[in-house]
C-alpha positions, -999 to +999 in steps of 0.1 A: -001+000+000+027+023+010+047+016-022+018+021-044+009+053-027+045+066-032+047+057-067+013+076-077+027+109-071+059+104-091+038+092-120+016+122-120+044+147-118+061+130-147+030+133-167+023+168-157+057+178-163+061+168-198+027+181-206+036+217-194+069+216-213+048+205-246+021+228-239+048+259-238+064+245-270+030+242-288+019+276-278+051+293-295+048+269-323+012+283-333+025+320-323+054+314-350+032+303-377+014+337-372+050+355-383+052+333-413+015+339-424+024+375-420+054+370-442+035+355-472+004+378-467+007+411-450+008+440-475+031+458-453+056+432-448+069+441-484+074+477-476+089+481-440+101+459-409+069+457-386+094+469-357+107+501-375+092+525-352+090+552-377+064+534-399+048+505-377+016+505-356+011+493-322-008+464-334+016+455-362+044+459-337+032+435-313+022+410-341+060+408-349+072+412-313+050+385-298+067+361-320+101+367-305+094+342-280+094+312-305+132+307-315+147+309-279+119+290-262+121+262-286+161+262-283+158+264-245+132+235-244+153+214-267+179+215-242+156+207-212+142+179-235+178+163-240+181+164-201+151+145-195+160+124-224+193+116-208+175+101-177+165+071-197+199+067-218+235+066-211+256+094-215+270+080-248+235+071-261+223+107-255+256+121-270+253+103-299+215+109-304+221+147-301+250+146-326+231+128-352+199+145-349+220+179-349+238+166-382+201+158-395+187+192-389+217+211-405+212+189-436+174+196-433+180+234-435+201+233-466+184+203-484+146+209-478+136+240-456+152+266-478+130+249-508+100+251-487+106+288-483+111+296-518+095+266-538+127+273-561+149+244-566+173+268-584+174+291-555+210+305-556+212+313-518+217+292-489+198+301-459+215+296-426+185+299-402+170+286-373+169+248-380+207+252-386+214+271-353+194+241-336+213+215-353+247+231-345+238+238-308+227+201-305+260+190-319+277+212-293+256+200-267+265+163-275+303+173-264+290+196-234+270+169-217+301+151-207+312+182-186+297+187-149+262+199-146+277+233-131+303+236-157+276+233-185+256+259-166+285+283-164+292+280-201+257+286-211+252+316-189+286+333-201+275+330-235+240+344-228+253+372-208+288+378-224+283+376-260+273+411-265+307+421-257+313+411-292+288+433-309+316+457-321+334+431-336+331+427-374+355+407-397+346+415-433+347+382-454+349+361-425+322+332-430+335+314-399+331+345-377+295+353-393+286+318-382+295+327-349+282+361-341+277+383-372+243+381-392+256+386-429+252+378-466+282+365-486+283+364-524+304+331-532+302+334-572+271+326-584+260+314-550+251+333-521+251+327-483+229+342-459+238+337-421+207+345-405+213+328-372+249+334-358+255+304-332+271+317-301+239+329-280+219+298-291+245+273-280+241+291-246+204+291-248+202+253-252+229+245-227+213+266-202+179+249-210+197+214-207+206+225-172+170+235-165+161+199-170+173+189-134+140+205-123+118+180-141+137+148-127+112+125-108+127+131-075+125+170-077+097+183-054+072+199-079+064+227-054+101+235-053+102+234-090+072+259-094+090+282-068+120+279-088+106+288-120+088+318-105+119+331-091+137+325-126+109+342-144+106+371-122+142+377-119+150+374-157+120+400-161+136+424-134+172+418-150+157+430-186+141+461-170+170+471-150+197+466-177+176+480-205+169+511-183+205+517-178+209+515-218+246+508-218+248+468-222+228+440-232+217+450-270+234+467-297+203+491-304+199+516-274+162+524-267+154+562-271+126+586-263+097+587-290+073+615-298+047+593-284+048+576-251+035+542-261+063+543-289+090+550-263+076+518-246+079+501-278+115+513-281+122+500-248+109+464-259+122+465-293+154+443-287+176+423-313+171+390-323+200+383-347+220+372-328+196+369-299+208+399-275+210+391-237+178+415-233+161+398-260+168+365-240+157+378-209+125+391-220+116+360-236+126+334-215+113+352-183+076+348-192+084+314-204+097+304-171+064+318-155+042+299-182+061+268-170+057+274-133+019+278-137+008+252-162+014+222-144-021+213-138-049+192-157-054+200-195-086+212-206-097+209-243-076+237-256-045+229-239-049+194-249-046+202-286-015+226-278+002+199-264-003+175-293+014+203-315+039+205-287+049+167-290+054+169-328+072+204-333+093+195-363+064+179-383+044+210-374+076+233-384+080+216-417+044+212-427+030+247-419+059+265-440+048+243-471+011+250-463+015+287-460+036+291-492+011+269-509-018+294-500+004+321-511-003+307-548-041+315-540-032+351-525-011+360-556-039+349-581-066+367-563-045+399-557-038+403-596-005+387-595+008+355-611+009+322-587+041+318-604+053+350-585+055+328-555+084+307-569+106+329-552+139+341-567+145+364-534+133+363-498+096+366-498+095+402-483+122+412-508+108+395-538+104+423-566+077+401-583+054+407-553+055+445-554+022+461-542+009+423-531-005+417-497-037+420-475-047+437-442-037+425-408-069+413-401-067+388-432-033+378-417-049+367-386-078+349-401-053+329-425-033+323-395-063+306-377-072+286-408-036+272-410-037+263-371-073+246-375-061+228-407-029+215-394-042+202-363-055+169-376-024+162-393-005+169-361-029+144-341-024+118-367+013+120-366+014+121-328-006+091-325+015+073-353+049+083-333+034+071-301+021+038-314+053+030-331+082+038-305+103+009-320+106+031-350+139+051-338+139+075-370+108+088-357+126+107-329+144+130-357+114+143-370 
């Protein structure tokens, strides 16, 4: 009787723990889809950056800003999930999985994801973006896990808090430095290379996420985990406010007073994603910690659906880009363009063929809901298939 009584709470904690992580991951995945629908359908996306305070509106700014949570949360939780997975594997097995999955993601970025964005098999630019960043971070993490937990945490925090010291370092023509810390485009003969996600801070975010996984071991008290997450969340937000207010370090772009108070507030929030600054990381991960702290509870109908998406994030990512881009064919036709204009020779928001194309922000939100509702049954099917075929190890790579 006593053994059964002790086992039940651990089982419940494990189930809730995984659901809260998947719930957060599913939430940021659908928010991410909003940004990608905006890329392909919003008229202003082809004219100016939505965070350009001289041209944006408050609603448009937050439509873009809210999606800042997606990449850092996803990278952080990838590290956390790796730690949890490591509780069921040997160190060697976990390292091999991280290494091979990381290599797979890098290959996927170059061989498939760029095609999804462009639908152009002859596209002449290699796009080094988020899937590449996740892949390389996993490759690095496959080696870091052999270090003591405190050493991994120290390395992760050092990269997050210290990489902005390198903001002034620019090495013209150095692809290696661009990969590390300098978003840049290179023309390599007839081929281009765009490094959109310099890797140093992403490694730090994933490594720190790995260390947080210690909170999710079965022996870690749930009440203590919640308290720790609350402290981390409030601490990160407080640090963001303090460091941002000082306006000296933590982001290459200082905030400034604007003609309207609300735009001064937007300037304060307008932090740098490429590469993710210290302040960007604090203001996105802080609320994420609070989300995790307060979602260890029974699911309802909506959150159950978000958890399903959160369990198959890579599947969702790959499918949603293709679906959104395919819908762009229809958008082009009904707006007076040719569907072939969506076979891109440039990045979608910089494509000269799509000049004067686009719809209102209201249409963007409507299409976003259509995409999410339409993709849920596919995610549900794949999640069920994946859980019913655990013997197929290749499924863990997608």
